[in-house]
PyMOL commands that place a pseudoatom at each C-alpha (Angstrom):
pseudoatom trace, name=CA, resn=MET, resi=1, chain=A, elem=C, hetatm=0, pos=[-11.665, -76.513, 57.258]
pseudoatom trace, name=CA, resn=ASP, resi=2, chain=A, elem=C, hetatm=0, pos=[-10.519, -76.416, 54.004]
pseudoatom trace, name=CA, resn=ASP, resi=3, chain=A, elem=C, hetatm=0, pos=[-13.788, -74.411, 52.594]
pseudoatom trace, name=CA, resn=LYS, resi=4, chain=A, elem=C, hetatm=0, pos=[-13.233, -71.836, 54.723]
pseudoatom trace, name=CA, resn=ARG, resi=5, chain=A, elem=C, hetatm=0, pos=[-9.086, -71.505, 54.144]
pseudoatom trace, name=CA, resn=LEU, resi=6, chain=A, elem=C, hetatm=0, pos=[-9.966, -71.290, 50.879]
pseudoatom trace, name=CA, resn=GLN, resi=7, chain=A, elem=C, hetatm=0, pos=[-12.775, -68.297, 51.401]
pseudoatom trace, name=CA, resn=THR, resi=8, chain=A, elem=C, hetatm=0, pos=[-10.684, -66.653, 53.469]
pseudoatom trace, name=CA, resn=GLN, resi=9, chain=A, elem=C, hetatm=0, pos=[-7.532, -66.790, 50.712]
pseudoatom trace, name=CA, resn=GLN, resi=10, chain=A, elem=C, hetatm=0, pos=[-9.854, -65.488, 48.028]
pseudoatom trace, name=CA, resn=GLN, resi=11, chain=A, elem=C, hetatm=0, pos=[-11.418, -62.517, 50.540]
pseudoatom trace, name=CA, resn=ILE, resi=12, chain=A, elem=C, hetatm=0, pos=[-6.902, -61.620, 50.915]
pseudoatom trace, name=CA, resn=GLU, resi=13, chain=A, elem=C, hetatm=0, pos=[-6.660, -61.608, 47.576]
pseudoatom trace, name=CA, resn=LEU, resi=14, chain=A, elem=C, hetatm=0, pos=[-9.184, -59.770, 46.490]
pseudoatom trace, name=CA, resn=TYR, resi=15, chain=A, elem=C, hetatm=0, pos=[-8.827, -56.785, 49.586]
pseudoatom trace, name=CA, resn=GLN, resi=16, chain=A, elem=C, hetatm=0, pos=[-4.626, -56.970, 48.239]
pseudoatom trace, name=CA, resn=ASP, resi=17, chain=A, elem=C, hetatm=0, pos=[-6.315, -55.831, 44.542]
pseudoatom trace, name=CA, resn=ARG, resi=18, chain=A, elem=C, hetatm=0, pos=[-8.704, -53.940, 46.153]
pseudoatom trace, name=CA, resn=ILE, resi=19, chain=A, elem=C, hetatm=0, pos=[-5.315, -51.625, 47.703]
pseudoatom trace, name=CA, resn=SER, resi=20, chain=A, elem=C, hetatm=0, pos=[-3.503, -52.363, 44.684]
pseudoatom trace, name=CA, resn=ARG, resi=21, chain=A, elem=C, hetatm=0, pos=[-5.635, -50.641, 42.407]
pseudoatom trace, name=CA, resn=ALA, resi=22, chain=A, elem=C, hetatm=0, pos=[-5.737, -47.139, 44.884]
pseudoatom trace, name=CA, resn=PHE, resi=23, chain=A, elem=C, hetatm=0, pos=[-2.648, -47.117, 45.307]
pseudoatom trace, name=CA, resn=ASN, resi=24, chain=A, elem=C, hetatm=0, pos=[-1.868, -47.618, 41.667]
pseudoatom trace, name=CA, resn=LYS, resi=25, chain=A, elem=C, hetatm=0, pos=[-4.120, -45.202, 41.143]
pseudoatom trace, name=CA, resn=LYS, resi=26, chain=A, elem=C, hetatm=0, pos=[-1.881, -42.278, 42.231]
pseudoatom trace, name=CA, resn=VAL, resi=27, chain=A, elem=C, hetatm=0, pos=[0.983, -43.489, 40.789]
pseudoatom trace, name=CA, resn=LYS, resi=28, chain=A, elem=C, hetatm=0, pos=[2.235, -41.004, 37.774]
pseudoatom trace, name=CA, resn=GLU, resi=29, chain=A, elem=C, hetatm=0, pos=[4.776, -43.211, 35.607]
pseudoatom trace, name=CA, resn=GLN, resi=30, chain=A, elem=C, hetatm=0, pos=[7.969, -41.147, 34.321]
pseudoatom trace, name=CA, resn=THR, resi=31, chain=A, elem=C, hetatm=0, pos=[9.601, -41.950, 31.161]
pseudoatom trace, name=CA, resn=PHE, resi=32, chain=A, elem=C, hetatm=0, pos=[13.286, -40.424, 31.098]
pseudoatom trace, name=CA, resn=LYS, resi=33, chain=A, elem=C, hetatm=0, pos=[15.355, -40.103, 28.159]
pseudoatom trace, name=CA, resn=LYS, resi=34, chain=A, elem=C, hetatm=0, pos=[19.441, -39.806, 27.581]
pseudoatom trace, name=CA, resn=GLY, resi=35, chain=A, elem=C, hetatm=0, pos=[21.216, -37.048, 28.928]
pseudoatom trace, name=CA, resn=ASP, resi=36, chain=A, elem=C, hetatm=0, pos=[17.928, -36.268, 31.547]
pseudoatom trace, name=CA, resn=LEU, resi=37, chain=A, elem=C, hetatm=0, pos=[18.925, -34.928, 35.183]
pseudoatom trace, name=CA, resn=ILE, resi=38, chain=A, elem=C, hetatm=0, pos=[17.406, -36.488, 37.479]
pseudoatom trace, name=CA, resn=LEU, resi=39, chain=A, elem=C, hetatm=0, pos=[17.941, -37.413, 41.265]
pseudoatom trace, name=CA, resn=ALA, resi=40, chain=A, elem=C, hetatm=0, pos=[17.839, -40.997, 42.895]
pseudoatom trace, name=CA, resn=VAL, resi=41, chain=A, elem=C, hetatm=0, pos=[15.733, -42.297, 46.201]
pseudoatom trace, name=CA, resn=LYS, resi=42, chain=A, elem=C, hetatm=0, pos=[18.888, -42.278, 49.642]
pseudoatom trace, name=CA, resn=ARG, resi=43, chain=A, elem=C, hetatm=0, pos=[19.517, -46.321, 49.950]
pseudoatom trace, name=CA, resn=PRO, resi=44, chain=A, elem=C, hetatm=0, pos=[18.974, -47.809, 52.521]
pseudoatom trace, name=CA, resn=MET, resi=45, chain=A, elem=C, hetatm=0, pos=[15.616, -46.052, 53.269]
pseudoatom trace, name=CA, resn=VAL, resi=46, chain=A, elem=C, hetatm=0, pos=[14.845, -46.959, 56.807]
pseudoatom trace, name=CA, resn=MET, resi=47, chain=A, elem=C, hetatm=0, pos=[11.839, -45.107, 57.919]
pseudoatom trace, name=CA, resn=THR, resi=48, chain=A, elem=C, hetatm=0, pos=[11.025, -44.632, 61.795]
pseudoatom trace, name=CA, resn=HIS, resi=49, chain=A, elem=C, hetatm=0, pos=[8.923, -42.554, 63.697]
pseudoatom trace, name=CA, resn=LYS, resi=50, chain=A, elem=C, hetatm=0, pos=[11.837, -41.514, 65.816]
pseudoatom trace, name=CA, resn=THR, resi=51, chain=A, elem=C, hetatm=0, pos=[14.572, -40.732, 63.116]
pseudoatom trace, name=CA, resn=LYS, resi=52, chain=A, elem=C, hetatm=0, pos=[17.236, -38.550, 64.296]
pseudoatom trace, name=CA, resn=GLY, resi=53, chain=A, elem=C, hetatm=0, pos=[17.943, -36.680, 61.172]
pseudoatom trace, name=CA, resn=ASN, resi=54, chain=A, elem=C, hetatm=0, pos=[14.238, -35.620, 60.023]
pseudoatom trace, name=CA, resn=PHE, resi=55, chain=A, elem=C, hetatm=0, pos=[15.803, -32.598, 58.381]
pseudoatom trace, name=CA, resn=GLN, resi=56, chain=A, elem=C, hetatm=0, pos=[18.201, -35.028, 56.431]
pseudoatom trace, name=CA, resn=ARG, resi=57, chain=A, elem=C, hetatm=0, pos=[17.543, -35.222, 52.149]
pseudoatom trace, name=CA, resn=LYS, resi=58, chain=A, elem=C, hetatm=0, pos=[16.083, -38.564, 51.378]
pseudoatom trace, name=CA, resn=TRP, resi=59, chain=A, elem=C, hetatm=0, pos=[17.182, -37.823, 47.654]
pseudoatom trace, name=CA, resn=GLU, resi=60, chain=A, elem=C, hetatm=0, pos=[20.648, -37.845, 46.334]
pseudoatom trace, name=CA, resn=GLY, resi=61, chain=A, elem=C, hetatm=0, pos=[21.899, -36.893, 42.698]
pseudoatom trace, name=CA, resn=LEU, resi=62, chain=A, elem=C, hetatm=0, pos=[21.918, -34.965, 40.535]
pseudoatom trace, name=CA, resn=PHE, resi=63, chain=A, elem=C, hetatm=0, pos=[22.723, -38.284, 38.145]
pseudoatom trace, name=CA, resn=MET, resi=64, chain=A, elem=C, hetatm=0, pos=[22.474, -38.235, 35.068]
pseudoatom trace, name=CA, resn=VAL, resi=65, chain=A, elem=C, hetatm=0, pos=[20.642, -40.964, 32.386]
pseudoatom trace, name=CA, resn=GLU, resi=66, chain=A, elem=C, hetatm=0, pos=[23.311, -42.702, 30.335]
pseudoatom trace, name=CA, resn=SER, resi=67, chain=A, elem=C, hetatm=0, pos=[21.167, -45.401, 28.463]
pseudoatom trace, name=CA, resn=VAL, resi=68, chain=A, elem=C, hetatm=0, pos=[17.381, -46.036, 29.174]
pseudoatom trace, name=CA, resn=TYR, resi=69, chain=A, elem=C, hetatm=0, pos=[16.146, -50.242, 29.270]
pseudoatom trace, name=CA, resn=SER, resi=70, chain=A, elem=C, hetatm=0, pos=[13.041, -51.473, 27.565]
pseudoatom trace, name=CA, resn=ASN, resi=71, chain=A, elem=C, hetatm=0, pos=[11.664, -52.788, 30.779]
pseudoatom trace, name=CA, resn=GLY, resi=72, chain=A, elem=C, hetatm=0, pos=[11.925, -49.014, 32.369]
pseudoatom trace, name=CA, resn=ALA, resi=73, chain=A, elem=C, hetatm=0, pos=[14.732, -49.443, 34.358]
pseudoatom trace, name=CA, resn=ASN, resi=74, chain=A, elem=C, hetatm=0, pos=[17.775, -46.388, 33.854]
pseudoatom trace, name=CA, resn=CYS, resi=75, chain=A, elem=C, hetatm=0, pos=[21.287, -46.955, 33.948]
pseudoatom trace, name=CA, resn=LEU, resi=76, chain=A, elem=C, hetatm=0, pos=[22.638, -43.704, 36.001]
pseudoatom trace, name=CA, resn=ILE, resi=77, chain=A, elem=C, hetatm=0, pos=[25.922, -41.986, 35.770]
pseudoatom trace, name=CA, resn=ASN, resi=78, chain=A, elem=C, hetatm=0, pos=[27.016, -38.877, 38.333]
pseudoatom trace, name=CA, resn=PRO, resi=79, chain=A, elem=C, hetatm=0, pos=[27.716, -35.596, 35.408]
pseudoatom trace, name=CA, resn=GLU, resi=80, chain=A, elem=C, hetatm=0, pos=[30.639, -34.753, 38.349]
pseudoatom trace, name=CA, resn=ALA, resi=81, chain=A, elem=C, hetatm=0, pos=[32.750, -37.329, 37.966]
pseudoatom trace, name=CA, resn=ILE, resi=82, chain=A, elem=C, hetatm=0, pos=[32.709, -36.996, 33.962]
pseudoatom trace, name=CA, resn=TYR, resi=83, chain=A, elem=C, hetatm=0, pos=[34.350, -34.039, 34.344]
pseudoatom trace, name=CA, resn=LEU, resi=84, chain=A, elem=C, hetatm=0, pos=[37.463, -35.025, 36.365]
for i in range(1, 84): cmd.bond("trace and resi %d" % i, "trace and resi %d" % (i + 1))
show_as sticks, trace
zoom trace
């Protein structure tokens, strides 16, 4: 029983790796600089097949990049709030 469980676990890991590689091929890495204007995804993003607002925006923005960190994270600010 343990051998079968181990073999199944290995097959699952191989499948997940294959799916992950296929997905990551399509991902384009983007880097931003301080001062760039970007859009941000609305959170929480609930996707269901029966959404009432099909024409609602999925993005918020414009936001300005205030600082860029080494791990790829960005600190965003609302540029409209600066000029108030």
